[in-house]
N, CA, C, O and the ligand as a Tripos MOL2 file, in Angstrom:
@<TRIPOS>MOLECULE
protein
  297   295    75     0     0
PROTEIN
NO_CHARGES

@<TRIPOS>ATOM
      1 N          82.4140  120.5720  157.8720 N.3       1 MET1
      2 CA         81.7620  121.3520  156.8200 C.3       1 MET1
      3 C          81.1050  122.5840  157.4120 C.2       1 MET1
      4 O          80.5500  122.5350  158.5090 O.2       1 MET1
      5 N          81.1680  123.6710  156.6940 N.am      2 GLY2
      6 CA         80.5370  124.8840  157.1520 C.3       2 GLY2
      7 C          79.0660  124.9550  156.7460 C.2       2 GLY2
      8 O          78.4300  123.9580  156.4070 O.2       2 GLY2
      9 N          78.5810  126.1420  156.7980 N.am      3 LYS3
     10 CA         77.1770  126.3310  156.4870 C.3       3 LYS3
     11 C          76.9830  126.5050  154.9830 C.2       3 LYS3
     12 O          77.6990  127.2790  154.3470 O.2       3 LYS3
     13 N          76.0380  125.8020  154.4290 N.am      4 ASN4
     14 CA         75.7680  125.9250  153.0090 C.3       4 ASN4
     15 C          74.6640  126.9140  152.7170 C.2       4 ASN4
     16 O          73.6700  127.0070  153.4360 O.2       4 ASN4
     17 N          74.8670  127.6470  151.6460 N.am      5 LYS5
     18 CA         73.8780  128.6340  151.2540 C.3       5 LYS5
     19 C          73.5430  128.4410  149.8010 C.2       5 LYS5
     20 O          74.3980  128.0410  149.0100 O.2       5 LYS5
     21 N          72.3150  128.7160  149.4390 N.am      6 LYS6
     22 CA         71.9140  128.5970  148.0490 C.3       6 LYS6
     23 C          71.3970  129.9180  147.5410 C.2       6 LYS6
     24 O          70.5190  130.5340  148.1460 O.2       6 LYS6
     25 N          71.9570  130.3560  146.4050 N.am      7 VAL7
     26 CA         71.5320  131.6390  145.8510 C.3       7 VAL7
     27 C          71.2530  131.4580  144.3620 C.2       7 VAL7
     28 O          71.9410  130.7020  143.6770 O.2       7 VAL7
     29 N          70.2350  132.1610  143.8720 N.am      8 THR8
     30 CA         69.9800  132.2190  142.4470 C.3       8 THR8
     31 C          70.2550  133.6410  142.0010 C.2       8 THR8
     32 O          69.5470  134.5710  142.3860 O.2       8 THR8
     33 N          71.2830  133.8030  141.1890 N.am      9 PHE9
     34 CA         71.6320  135.1420  140.6740 C.3       9 PHE9
     35 C          70.9170  135.3710  139.3590 C.2       9 PHE9
     36 O          70.7750  134.4510  138.5530 O.2       9 PHE9
     37 N          70.4680  136.5960  139.1400 N.am     10 LYS10
     38 CA         69.9430  136.9770  137.8240 C.3      10 LYS10
     39 C          71.1350  137.4620  137.0370 C.2      10 LYS10
     40 O          71.8290  138.3880  137.4570 O.2      10 LYS10
     41 N          71.3790  136.8350  135.8840 N.am     11 VAL11
     42 CA         72.5740  137.1660  135.0770 C.3      11 VAL11
     43 C          72.1470  137.5760  133.6750 C.2      11 VAL11
     44 O          71.3980  136.8620  133.0090 O.2      11 VAL11
     45 N          72.6300  138.7290  133.2350 N.am     12 SER12
     46 CA         72.3390  139.1320  131.8680 C.3      12 SER12
     47 C          73.5810  139.0050  131.0050 C.2      12 SER12
     48 O          74.7030  139.0410  131.5080 O.2      12 SER12
     49 N          73.3770  138.8560  129.7100 N.am     13 GLY13
     50 CA         74.4850  138.7660  128.7750 C.3      13 GLY13
     51 C          74.7400  137.3730  128.2510 C.2      13 GLY13
     52 O          75.5440  137.1940  127.3360 O.2      13 GLY13
     53 N          74.0640  136.3720  128.8210 N.am     14 MET14
     54 CA         74.2410  135.0000  128.3090 C.3      14 MET14
     55 C          73.3260  134.8370  127.0880 C.2      14 MET14
     56 O          72.1750  135.2730  127.1070 O.2      14 MET14
     57 N          73.8530  134.1980  126.0180 N.am     15 HIS15
     58 CA         73.0120  134.0300  124.8610 C.3      15 HIS15
     59 C          73.0680  132.6300  124.2660 C.2      15 HIS15
     60 O          72.4440  132.3850  123.2330 O.2      15 HIS15
     61 N          73.7890  131.7110  124.8810 N.am     16 CYS16
     62 CA         73.8180  130.3250  124.3720 C.3      16 CYS16
     63 C          74.2880  129.3850  125.4920 C.2      16 CYS16
     64 O          74.6780  129.8190  126.5760 O.2      16 CYS16
     65 N          74.2330  128.0840  125.1850 N.am     17 ASN17
     66 CA         74.6600  127.0880  126.1760 C.3      17 ASN17
     67 C          76.1360  127.2240  126.5340 C.2      17 ASN17
     68 O          76.5540  126.8580  127.6320 O.2      17 ASN17
     69 N          76.9240  127.7560  125.5940 N.am     18 GLY18
     70 CA         78.3540  127.9300  125.8750 C.3      18 GLY18
     71 C          78.5370  128.9500  126.9980 C.2      18 GLY18
     72 O          79.4070  128.7960  127.8550 O.2      18 GLY18
     73 N          77.7060  129.9910  126.9820 N.am     19 CYS19
     74 CA         77.7880  131.0220  128.0160 C.3      19 CYS19
     75 C          77.4740  130.4150  129.3740 C.2      19 CYS19
     76 O          78.2400  130.5850  130.3230 O.2      19 CYS19
     77 N          76.3580  129.7130  129.4740 N.am     20 SER20
     78 CA         75.9880  129.1750  130.7600 C.3      20 SER20
     79 C          76.9960  128.1110  131.2240 C.2      20 SER20
     80 O          77.2840  127.9830  132.4140 O.2      20 SER20
     81 N          77.5210  127.3530  130.2530 N.am     21 ALA21
     82 CA         78.5210  126.3250  130.6230 C.3      21 ALA21
     83 C          79.8040  126.9670  131.1690 C.2      21 ALA21
     84 O          80.4080  126.4510  132.1080 O.2      21 ALA21
     85 N          80.2170  128.1020  130.5720 N.am     22 SER22
     86 CA         81.4510  128.7150  131.0410 C.3      22 SER22
     87 C          81.2660  129.3130  132.4290 C.2      22 SER22
     88 O          82.2120  129.3120  133.2160 O.2      22 SER22
     89 N          80.1180  129.8080  132.7470 N.am     23 ILE23
     90 CA         79.8480  130.3090  134.0930 C.3      23 ILE23
     91 C          79.8690  129.1420  135.0760 C.2      23 ILE23
     92 O          80.5000  129.2240  136.1300 O.2      23 ILE23
     93 N          79.1850  128.0660  134.7320 N.am     24 GLY24
     94 CA         79.1490  126.9070  135.6160 C.3      24 GLY24
     95 C          80.5390  126.3400  135.8860 C.2      24 GLY24
     96 O          80.8720  125.9480  137.0040 O.2      24 GLY24
     97 N          81.3440  126.3120  134.8110 N.am     25 LYS25
     98 CA         82.6980  125.7470  134.9190 C.3      25 LYS25
     99 C          83.5690  126.6370  135.7860 C.2      25 LYS25
    100 O          84.2710  126.1530  136.6740 O.2      25 LYS25
    101 N          83.5240  127.9360  135.5290 N.am     26 ALA26
    102 CA         84.3910  128.8810  136.2850 C.3      26 ALA26
    103 C          84.0430  128.8610  137.7640 C.2      26 ALA26
    104 O          84.9320  128.8850  138.6150 O.2      26 ALA26
    105 N          82.7520  128.8160  138.0720 N.am     27 LEU27
    106 CA         82.3350  128.8270  139.4810 C.3      27 LEU27
    107 C          82.6960  127.5120  140.1580 C.2      27 LEU27
    108 O          83.1140  127.5010  141.3150 O.2      27 LEU27
    109 N          82.5370  126.4210  139.4500 N.am     28 SER28
    110 CA         82.8170  125.1130  140.0480 C.3      28 SER28
    111 C          84.2920  124.9610  140.4390 C.2      28 SER28
    112 O          84.6340  124.1710  141.3200 O.2      28 SER28
    113 N          85.1390  125.7150  139.7830 N.am     29 ARG29
    114 CA         86.5680  125.6390  140.0870 C.3      29 ARG29
    115 C          86.9240  126.3460  141.3880 C.2      29 ARG29
    116 O          87.9740  126.0810  141.9740 O.2      29 ARG29
    117 N          86.0630  127.2340  141.8360 N.am     30 LEU30
    118 CA         86.3730  127.9970  143.0450 C.3      30 LEU30
    119 C          86.2010  127.1650  144.3050 C.2      30 LEU30
    120 O          85.2990  126.3350  144.4190 O.2      30 LEU30
    121 N          87.0810  127.4160  145.2280 N.am     31 GLU31
    122 CA         86.9620  126.7120  146.5110 C.3      31 GLU31
    123 C          85.7290  127.2300  147.2410 C.2      31 GLU31
    124 O          85.4750  128.4340  147.2690 O.2      31 GLU31
    125 N          84.9740  126.3270  147.8250 N.am     32 GLY32
    126 CA         83.7860  126.7410  148.5850 C.3      32 GLY32
    127 C          82.5120  126.6230  147.8130 C.2      32 GLY32
    128 O          81.4250  126.7610  148.3750 O.2      32 GLY32
    129 N          82.6280  126.3640  146.5010 N.am     33 ILE33
    130 CA         81.4090  126.1900  145.6910 C.3      33 ILE33
    131 C          81.0240  124.7190  145.7180 C.2      33 ILE33
    132 O          81.8020  123.8380  145.3510 O.2      33 ILE33
    133 N          79.7860  124.4850  146.1680 N.am     34 GLU34
    134 CA         79.3170  123.0880  146.2260 C.3      34 GLU34
    135 C          78.7010  122.6810  144.8910 C.2      34 GLU34
    136 O          78.8590  121.5530  144.4230 O.2      34 GLU34
    137 N          77.9970  123.6320  144.3020 N.am     35 HIS35
    138 CA         77.3100  123.3560  143.0380 C.3      35 HIS35
    139 C          77.0420  124.6600  142.3060 C.2      35 HIS35
    140 O          76.6460  125.6480  142.9250 O.2      35 HIS35
    141 N          77.2500  124.6740  141.0150 N.am     36 ALA36
    142 CA         76.9900  125.8690  140.2400 C.3      36 ALA36
    143 C          76.4680  125.4860  138.8670 C.2      36 ALA36
    144 O          77.0590  124.6690  138.1600 O.2      36 ALA36
    145 N          75.3570  126.0900  138.5100 N.am     37 GLU37
    146 CA         74.7430  125.7810  137.2280 C.3      37 GLU37
    147 C          74.0040  127.0010  136.7060 C.2      37 GLU37
    148 O          73.1610  127.5790  137.3930 O.2      37 GLU37
    149 N          74.3300  127.3800  135.4880 N.am     38 ALA38
    150 CA         73.6660  128.5380  134.8990 C.3      38 ALA38
    151 C          72.7240  128.1020  133.7800 C.2      38 ALA38
    152 O          72.9290  127.0680  133.1440 O.2      38 ALA38
    153 N          71.6890  128.9100  133.5540 N.am     39 ASP39
    154 CA         70.7090  128.6280  132.5150 C.3      39 ASP39
    155 C          70.5450  129.8900  131.6820 C.2      39 ASP39
    156 O          70.0060  130.8830  132.1700 O.2      39 ASP39
    157 N          70.9980  129.8680  130.4420 N.am     40 PHE40
    158 CA         70.9690  131.1120  129.6610 C.3      40 PHE40
    159 C          69.5720  131.5280  129.2730 C.2      40 PHE40
    160 O          69.2840  132.7170  129.1340 O.2      40 PHE40
    161 N          68.6770  130.5210  129.0950 N.am     41 GLN41
    162 CA         67.3030  130.8640  128.6930 C.3      41 GLN41
    163 C          66.5550  131.5740  129.8220 C.2      41 GLN41
    164 O          65.7740  132.4970  129.5860 O.2      41 GLN41
    165 N          66.8080  131.1290  131.0400 N.am     42 LYS42
    166 CA         66.1700  131.7550  132.1790 C.3      42 LYS42
    167 C          66.9730  132.9750  132.6680 C.2      42 LYS42
    168 O          66.4570  133.8100  133.4120 O.2      42 LYS42
    169 N          68.2250  133.0640  132.2440 N.am     43 GLY43
    170 CA         69.0730  134.1740  132.6860 C.3      43 GLY43
    171 C          69.4120  134.0920  134.1550 C.2      43 GLY43
    172 O          69.4430  135.1050  134.8550 O.2      43 GLY43
    173 N          69.6680  132.8810  134.6210 N.am     44 ILE44
    174 CA         69.9740  132.7010  136.0290 C.3      44 ILE44
    175 C          71.2110  131.8200  136.2400 C.2      44 ILE44
    176 O          71.6340  131.0740  135.3570 O.2      44 ILE44
    177 N          71.7590  131.9380  137.4260 N.am     45 ALA45
    178 CA         72.8340  131.0370  137.8500 C.3      45 ALA45
    179 C          72.5090  130.5810  139.2690 C.2      45 ALA45
    180 O          72.4410  131.3820  140.2020 O.2      45 ALA45
    181 N          72.3100  129.2740  139.4050 N.am     46 ASP46
    182 CA         72.0510  128.6800  140.7120 C.3      46 ASP46
    183 C          73.3810  128.2800  141.3320 C.2      46 ASP46
    184 O          74.1640  127.5450  140.7310 O.2      46 ASP46
    185 N          73.6210  128.7630  142.5150 N.am     47 VAL47
    186 CA         74.8850  128.4660  143.1630 C.3      47 VAL47
    187 C          74.6470  128.0170  144.6090 C.2      47 VAL47
    188 O          73.9330  128.6670  145.3740 O.2      47 VAL47
    189 N          75.2570  126.9050  144.9510 N.am     48 ALA48
    190 CA         75.2670  126.4500  146.3370 C.3      48 ALA48
    191 C          76.6960  126.5590  146.8270 C.2      48 ALA48
    192 O          77.6130  126.0180  146.2100 O.2      48 ALA48
    193 N          76.8890  127.2600  147.9380 N.am     49 TYR49
    194 CA         78.2550  127.4730  148.3920 C.3      49 TYR49
    195 C          78.3780  127.4610  149.9110 C.2      49 TYR49
    196 O          77.3980  127.5680  150.6480 O.2      49 TYR49
    197 N          79.6230  127.3270  150.3400 N.am     50 ASN50
    198 CA         79.9260  127.3090  151.7650 C.3      50 ASN50
    199 C          80.2950  128.7330  152.1760 C.2      50 ASN50
    200 O          81.3320  129.2540  151.7670 O.2      50 ASN50
    201 N          79.4640  129.3390  152.9630 N.am     51 GLU51
    202 CA         79.6580  130.7450  153.3850 C.3      51 GLU51
    203 C          80.9830  130.9890  154.0860 C.2      51 GLU51
    204 O          81.5190  132.0970  154.0570 O.2      51 GLU51
    205 N          81.5030  129.9560  154.7100 N.am     52 LYS52
    206 CA         82.7580  130.1140  155.4430 C.3      52 LYS52
    207 C          83.9500  130.0380  154.5280 C.2      52 LYS52
    208 O          85.0450  130.4660  154.8950 O.2      52 LYS52
    209 N          83.7600  129.5040  153.3510 N.am     53 ALA53
    210 CA         84.8840  129.2860  152.4400 C.3      53 ALA53
    211 C          84.9440  130.3020  151.3070 C.2      53 ALA53
    212 O          86.0100  130.5360  150.7390 O.2      53 ALA53
    213 N          83.8010  130.9090  150.9750 N.am     54 ILE54
    214 CA         83.7940  131.8760  149.8740 C.3      54 ILE54
    215 C          82.7350  132.9290  150.1140 C.2      54 ILE54
    216 O          81.6660  132.6420  150.6520 O.2      54 ILE54
    217 N          83.0420  134.1610  149.7080 N.am     55 GLU55
    218 CA         82.0880  135.2260  149.8900 C.3      55 GLU55
    219 C          81.2700  135.4070  148.6030 C.2      55 GLU55
    220 O          81.7290  135.1410  147.4920 O.2      55 GLU55
    221 N          80.0580  135.8660  148.8120 N.am     56 LYS56
    222 CA         79.1480  136.0700  147.6740 C.3      56 LYS56
    223 C          79.7550  137.0490  146.6410 C.2      56 LYS56
    224 O          79.5730  136.8800  145.4350 O.2      56 LYS56
    225 N          80.4640  138.0550  147.1310 N.am     57 GLU57
    226 CA         81.0960  139.0250  146.2580 C.3      57 GLU57
    227 C          82.0610  138.3700  145.2550 C.2      57 GLU57
    228 O          82.1650  138.7770  144.0980 O.2      57 GLU57
    229 N          82.7550  137.3430  145.7480 N.am     58 LYS58
    230 CA         83.7270  136.6450  144.9020 C.3      58 LYS58
    231 C          82.9930  135.9000  143.7820 C.2      58 LYS58
    232 O          83.4880  135.8170  142.6580 O.2      58 LYS58
    233 N          81.8420  135.3760  144.0880 N.am     59 ILE59
    234 CA         81.0440  134.6490  143.0890 C.3      59 ILE59
    235 C          80.5910  135.6280  141.9990 C.2      59 ILE59
    236 O          80.6990  135.3560  140.8030 O.2      59 ILE59
    237 N          80.0840  136.7680  142.4560 N.am     60 ILE60
    238 CA         79.6070  137.8040  141.5190 C.3      60 ILE60
    239 C          80.7590  138.2860  140.6380 C.2      60 ILE60
    240 O          80.6150  138.4360  139.4240 O.2      60 ILE60
    241 N          81.9010  138.5250  141.2780 N.am     61 GLU61
    242 CA         83.0830  138.9790  140.5530 C.3      61 GLU61
    243 C          83.5080  137.9830  139.4810 C.2      61 GLU61
    244 O          83.8750  138.3780  138.3740 O.2      61 GLU61
    245 N          83.4590  136.7160  139.8010 N.am     62 THR62
    246 CA         83.8690  135.6770  138.8530 C.3      62 THR62
    247 C          82.9440  135.6620  137.6490 C.2      62 THR62
    248 O          83.4020  135.5210  136.5150 O.2      62 THR62
    249 N          81.6530  135.8060  137.8830 N.am     63 ILE63
    250 CA         80.6900  135.8490  136.7710 C.3      63 ILE63
    251 C          80.9480  137.0860  135.9000 C.2      63 ILE63
    252 O          80.9310  137.0170  134.6710 O.2      63 ILE63
    253 N          81.1850  138.2110  136.5710 N.am     64 GLU64
    254 CA         81.3520  139.4540  135.8150 C.3      64 GLU64
    255 C          82.6930  139.5390  135.0860 C.2      64 GLU64
    256 O          82.8130  140.2070  134.0590 O.2      64 GLU64
    257 N          83.7020  138.8490  135.6350 N.am     65 ASP65
    258 CA         85.0030  138.7940  134.9510 C.3      65 ASP65
    259 C          84.9010  138.0480  133.6310 C.2      65 ASP65
    260 O          85.7350  138.2300  132.7440 O.2      65 ASP65
    261 N          83.8800  137.2090  133.4990 N.am     66 LEU66
    262 CA         83.6700  136.4700  132.2560 C.3      66 LEU66
    263 C          82.9340  137.3340  131.2220 C.2      66 LEU66
    264 O          82.7930  136.9430  130.0640 O.2      66 LEU66
    265 N          82.4740  138.4960  131.6480 N.am     67 GLY67
    266 CA         81.8070  139.3900  130.7310 C.3      67 GLY67
    267 C          80.2940  139.4620  130.8770 C.2      67 GLY67
    268 O          79.6220  140.0900  130.0590 O.2      67 GLY67
    269 N          79.7660  138.8400  131.8890 N.am     68 TYR68
    270 CA         78.3070  138.8780  132.1270 C.3      68 TYR68
    271 C          78.0040  139.8300  133.2670 C.2      68 TYR68
    272 O          78.9000  140.2760  133.9840 O.2      68 TYR68
    273 N          76.7330  140.1300  133.4190 N.am     69 LYS69
    274 CA         76.3990  141.0890  134.4790 C.3      69 LYS69
    275 C          75.4110  140.4630  135.4410 C.2      69 LYS69
    276 O          74.3810  139.9210  135.0410 O.2      69 LYS69
    277 N          75.7490  140.5500  136.7270 N.am     70 VAL70
    278 CA         74.8450  140.0480  137.7630 C.3      70 VAL70
    279 C          73.8850  141.1960  138.1170 C.2      70 VAL70
    280 O          74.3010  142.2350  138.6280 O.2      70 VAL70
    281 N          72.5910  140.9830  137.8320 N.am     71 GLU71
    282 CA         71.6020  142.0500  138.0260 C.3      71 GLU71
    283 C          70.9890  142.0140  139.4090 C.2      71 GLU71
    284 O          70.3520  142.9700  139.8500 O.2      71 GLU71
    285 N          71.1890  140.8990  140.0850 N.am     72 GLY72
    286 CA         70.5770  140.7720  141.4030 C.3      72 GLY72
    287 C          70.3300  139.3180  141.7300 C.2      72 GLY72
    288 O          70.9180  138.4260  141.1200 O.2      72 GLY72
    289 N          69.4740  139.0840  142.6780 N.am     73 GLU73
    290 CA         69.1520  137.7090  143.0840 C.3      73 GLU73
    291 C          67.6760  137.5160  142.9200 C.2      73 GLU73
    292 O          66.8910  138.4600  143.0170 O.2      73 GLU73
    293 N          67.2980  136.2620  142.6660 N.am     74 SER74
    294 CA         65.8650  135.9730  142.5870 C.3      74 SER74
    295 C          65.4980  134.8520  143.5300 C.2      74 SER74
    296 O          64.3320  134.4660  143.6060 O.2      74 SER74
    297 CU         77.1170  132.1850  124.4370 Cu       75 CU75
@<TRIPOS>BOND
     1     1     2 1
     2     2     3 1
     3     3     4 2
     4     3     5 am
     5     5     6 1
     6     6     7 1
     7     7     8 2
     8     7     9 am
     9     9    10 1
    10    10    11 1
    11    11    12 2
    12    11    13 am
    13    13    14 1
    14    14    15 1
    15    15    16 2
    16    15    17 am
    17    17    18 1
    18    18    19 1
    19    19    20 2
    20    19    21 am
    21    21    22 1
    22    22    23 1
    23    23    24 2
    24    23    25 am
    25    25    26 1
    26    26    27 1
    27    27    28 2
    28    27    29 am
    29    29    30 1
    30    30    31 1
    31    31    32 2
    32    31    33 am
    33    33    34 1
    34    34    35 1
    35    35    36 2
    36    35    37 am
    37    37    38 1
    38    38    39 1
    39    39    40 2
    40    39    41 am
    41    41    42 1
    42    42    43 1
    43    43    44 2
    44    43    45 am
    45    45    46 1
    46    46    47 1
    47    47    48 2
    48    47    49 am
    49    49    50 1
    50    50    51 1
    51    51    52 2
    52    51    53 am
    53    53    54 1
    54    54    55 1
    55    55    56 2
    56    55    57 am
    57    57    58 1
    58    58    59 1
    59    59    60 2
    60    59    61 am
    61    61    62 1
    62    62    63 1
    63    63    64 2
    64    63    65 am
    65    65    66 1
    66    66    67 1
    67    67    68 2
    68    67    69 am
    69    69    70 1
    70    70    71 1
    71    71    72 2
    72    71    73 am
    73    73    74 1
    74    74    75 1
    75    75    76 2
    76    75    77 am
    77    77    78 1
    78    78    79 1
    79    79    80 2
    80    79    81 am
    81    81    82 1
    82    82    83 1
    83    83    84 2
    84    83    85 am
    85    85    86 1
    86    86    87 1
    87    87    88 2
    88    87    89 am
    89    89    90 1
    90    90    91 1
    91    91    92 2
    92    91    93 am
    93    93    94 1
    94    94    95 1
    95    95    96 2
    96    95    97 am
    97    97    98 1
    98    98    99 1
    99    99   100 2
   100    99   101 am
   101   101   102 1
   102   102   103 1
   103   103   104 2
   104   103   105 am
   105   105   106 1
   106   106   107 1
   107   107   108 2
   108   107   109 am
   109   109   110 1
   110   110   111 1
   111   111   112 2
   112   111   113 am
   113   113   114 1
   114   114   115 1
   115   115   116 2
   116   115   117 am
   117   117   118 1
   118   118   119 1
   119   119   120 2
   120   119   121 am
   121   121   122 1
   122   122   123 1
   123   123   124 2
   124   123   125 am
   125   125   126 1
   126   126   127 1
   127   127   128 2
   128   127   129 am
   129   129   130 1
   130   130   131 1
   131   131   132 2
   132   131   133 am
   133   133   134 1
   134   134   135 1
   135   135   136 2
   136   135   137 am
   137   137   138 1
   138   138   139 1
   139   139   140 2
   140   139   141 am
   141   141   142 1
   142   142   143 1
   143   143   144 2
   144   143   145 am
   145   145   146 1
   146   146   147 1
   147   147   148 2
   148   147   149 am
   149   149   150 1
   150   150   151 1
   151   151   152 2
   152   151   153 am
   153   153   154 1
   154   154   155 1
   155   155   156 2
   156   155   157 am
   157   157   158 1
   158   158   159 1
   159   159   160 2
   160   159   161 am
   161   161   162 1
   162   162   163 1
   163   163   164 2
   164   163   165 am
   165   165   166 1
   166   166   167 1
   167   167   168 2
   168   167   169 am
   169   169   170 1
   170   170   171 1
   171   171   172 2
   172   171   173 am
   173   173   174 1
   174   174   175 1
   175   175   176 2
   176   175   177 am
   177   177   178 1
   178   178   179 1
   179   179   180 2
   180   179   181 am
   181   181   182 1
   182   182   183 1
   183   183   184 2
   184   183   185 am
   185   185   186 1
   186   186   187 1
   187   187   188 2
   188   187   189 am
   189   189   190 1
   190   190   191 1
   191   191   192 2
   192   191   193 am
   193   193   194 1
   194   194   195 1
   195   195   196 2
   196   195   197 am
   197   197   198 1
   198   198   199 1
   199   199   200 2
   200   199   201 am
   201   201   202 1
   202   202   203 1
   203   203   204 2
   204   203   205 am
   205   205   206 1
   206   206   207 1
   207   207   208 2
   208   207   209 am
   209   209   210 1
   210   210   211 1
   211   211   212 2
   212   211   213 am
   213   213   214 1
   214   214   215 1
   215   215   216 2
   216   215   217 am
   217   217   218 1
   218   218   219 1
   219   219   220 2
   220   219   221 am
   221   221   222 1
   222   222   223 1
   223   223   224 2
   224   223   225 am
   225   225   226 1
   226   226   227 1
   227   227   228 2
   228   227   229 am
   229   229   230 1
   230   230   231 1
   231   231   232 2
   232   231   233 am
   233   233   234 1
   234   234   235 1
   235   235   236 2
   236   235   237 am
   237   237   238 1
   238   238   239 1
   239   239   240 2
   240   239   241 am
   241   241   242 1
   242   242   243 1
   243   243   244 2
   244   243   245 am
   245   245   246 1
   246   246   247 1
   247   247   248 2
   248   247   249 am
   249   249   250 1
   250   250   251 1
   251   251   252 2
   252   251   253 am
   253   253   254 1
   254   254   255 1
   255   255   256 2
   256   255   257 am
   257   257   258 1
   258   258   259 1
   259   259   260 2
   260   259   261 am
   261   261   262 1
   262   262   263 1
   263   263   264 2
   264   263   265 am
   265   265   266 1
   266   266   267 1
   267   267   268 2
   268   267   269 am
   269   269   270 1
   270   270   271 1
   271   271   272 2
   272   271   273 am
   273   273   274 1
   274   274   275 1
   275   275   276 2
   276   275   277 am
   277   277   278 1
   278   278   279 1
   279   279   280 2
   280   279   281 am
   281   281   282 1
   282   282   283 1
   283   283   284 2
   284   283   285 am
   285   285   286 1
   286   286   287 1
   287   287   288 2
   288   287   289 am
   289   289   290 1
   290   290   291 1
   291   291   292 2
   292   291   293 am
   293   293   294 1
   294   294   295 1
   295   295   296 2
@<TRIPOS>SUBSTRUCTURE
     1 MET1         2 RESIDUE 1 A MET
     2 GLY2         6 RESIDUE 1 A GLY
     3 LYS3        10 RESIDUE 1 A LYS
     4 ASN4        14 RESIDUE 1 A ASN
     5 LYS5        18 RESIDUE 1 A LYS
     6 LYS6        22 RESIDUE 1 A LYS
     7 VAL7        26 RESIDUE 1 A VAL
     8 THR8        30 RESIDUE 1 A THR
     9 PHE9        34 RESIDUE 1 A PHE
    10 LYS10       38 RESIDUE 1 A LYS
    11 VAL11       42 RESIDUE 1 A VAL
    12 SER12       46 RESIDUE 1 A SER
    13 GLY13       50 RESIDUE 1 A GLY
    14 MET14       54 RESIDUE 1 A MET
    15 HIS15       58 RESIDUE 1 A HIS
    16 CYS16       62 RESIDUE 1 A CYS
    17 ASN17       66 RESIDUE 1 A ASN
    18 GLY18       70 RESIDUE 1 A GLY
    19 CYS19       74 RESIDUE 1 A CYS
    20 SER20       78 RESIDUE 1 A SER
    21 ALA21       82 RESIDUE 1 A ALA
    22 SER22       86 RESIDUE 1 A SER
    23 ILE23       90 RESIDUE 1 A ILE
    24 GLY24       94 RESIDUE 1 A GLY
    25 LYS25       98 RESIDUE 1 A LYS
    26 ALA26      102 RESIDUE 1 A ALA
    27 LEU27      106 RESIDUE 1 A LEU
    28 SER28      110 RESIDUE 1 A SER
    29 ARG29      114 RESIDUE 1 A ARG
    30 LEU30      118 RESIDUE 1 A LEU
    31 GLU31      122 RESIDUE 1 A GLU
    32 GLY32      126 RESIDUE 1 A GLY
    33 ILE33      130 RESIDUE 1 A ILE
    34 GLU34      134 RESIDUE 1 A GLU
    35 HIS35      138 RESIDUE 1 A HIS
    36 ALA36      142 RESIDUE 1 A ALA
    37 GLU37      146 RESIDUE 1 A GLU
    38 ALA38      150 RESIDUE 1 A ALA
    39 ASP39      154 RESIDUE 1 A ASP
    40 PHE40      158 RESIDUE 1 A PHE
    41 GLN41      162 RESIDUE 1 A GLN
    42 LYS42      166 RESIDUE 1 A LYS
    43 GLY43      170 RESIDUE 1 A GLY
    44 ILE44      174 RESIDUE 1 A ILE
    45 ALA45      178 RESIDUE 1 A ALA
    46 ASP46      182 RESIDUE 1 A ASP
    47 VAL47      186 RESIDUE 1 A VAL
    48 ALA48      190 RESIDUE 1 A ALA
    49 TYR49      194 RESIDUE 1 A TYR
    50 ASN50      198 RESIDUE 1 A ASN
    51 GLU51      202 RESIDUE 1 A GLU
    52 LYS52      206 RESIDUE 1 A LYS
    53 ALA53      210 RESIDUE 1 A ALA
    54 ILE54      214 RESIDUE 1 A ILE
    55 GLU55      218 RESIDUE 1 A GLU
    56 LYS56      222 RESIDUE 1 A LYS
    57 GLU57      226 RESIDUE 1 A GLU
    58 LYS58      230 RESIDUE 1 A LYS
    59 ILE59      234 RESIDUE 1 A ILE
    60 ILE60      238 RESIDUE 1 A ILE
    61 GLU61      242 RESIDUE 1 A GLU
    62 THR62      246 RESIDUE 1 A THR
    63 ILE63      250 RESIDUE 1 A ILE
    64 GLU64      254 RESIDUE 1 A GLU
    65 ASP65      258 RESIDUE 1 A ASP
    66 LEU66      262 RESIDUE 1 A LEU
    67 GLY67      266 RESIDUE 1 A GLY
    68 TYR68      270 RESIDUE 1 A TYR
    69 LYS69      274 RESIDUE 1 A LYS
    70 VAL70      278 RESIDUE 1 A VAL
    71 GLU71      282 RESIDUE 1 A GLU
    72 GLY72      286 RESIDUE 1 A GLY
    73 GLU73      290 RESIDUE 1 A GLU
    74 SER74      294 RESIDUE 1 A SER
    75 CU75       297 GROUP 0 **** ****
């Protein structure tokens, strides 16, 4: 196993549980993601990933491809 990293992204554009669920589902499908969970009320996505298996840019891209915007990290 490689090195695990935990990041909390600030995500705008989520407005219901369906939004946060679709982000969590899409990220969980990616190789290298250990855990992914979004919270629309807080406007965040918590992601634990293996740095050697996936780049942070790919995670951001996946969220933004769904139509949401990653504003930064918290
Ligand atoms: Cu929604």
